[in-house]
N, C-alpha and C positions, 0 to 999 in steps of 0.2 A: 532390518528396520531403517524407515526414512523419517526424519524429523522435520517439522514445519518450524522454523524460527523467525519470529519478527524481530528484526534486529533493533528497532526503536519502536517503543510502544508509545504511540500518540495518546492523548486524553480521549479520543473518540474509541481508539481500539480497547483502552482500559475499562471503558463504561460498556463495550459490547459483550456479547456471550462468547466471542471468540477466545481460544485457549492458546497461549504461546508455548513452543517447544511440545506440542502434540506430536506422537510417535504413531507411526503406521507400519504393519507388517507388509503391505504391499506399497511399491513405489508408483504404481498406477493410482491407488487410492488417495496417497498423500498429494499426489499432482492435481487430481481432481479436486479435492478439497482446497489446497493453495491457490488453484486458478479461481475458485469460486470465492474465496477470502479476498483475494486481490481486486477481483471485478467488483464485488460488494463495496469494498472501502473505496474504491475510485468512483463508484457512482453514488452512494449513499451517504459517506462521512462528510465532513465539514468542508471539504473543497480545498482546504488549506495544503494540503499535500497531495503528492502522487506516490502511489505504491507500485512496485515492480517486484517481478519474481525472477530468481536466478537459482541454478543448481550448483552447489558446491560439494562435491563427494556424495555422501549420503544424506544431504541435508538440502532442503528447499528453503531458501531464504528469500524472506520478503524485505526489501528496503524501503525506507521512506525518505521522501525530499519534499523541501519547501516548493509550493507552486509559485511561479512567478506572478508579482501582483498584476491584475488586468490593467491593460492601458486605457485611458480615458478616450483615447482617438484624437488626442490633442497632438498637433505636430510641433508644439513649443514656439510658434510664431508670435505669441501674444494676443493673438485676435479671437481666441476661443471663449473668454470670458465674459 
């Protein structure tokens, strides 16, 4: 059995139809599903977070990190305003 574990459930994940700690008999099936989840979350969720997939034993873990705020392009020289 291989489990997909989302380490921190953001609000977007909680509102989605995805299930945390879902188990699969086949590691290949779990990997396909986890890859789909990560790709979907990175493309369709609010963009405040970045999601990554890693393998730890019989578990596929999806980690979440805050995205860096987007720069305004200002160099900080005081002449952009």
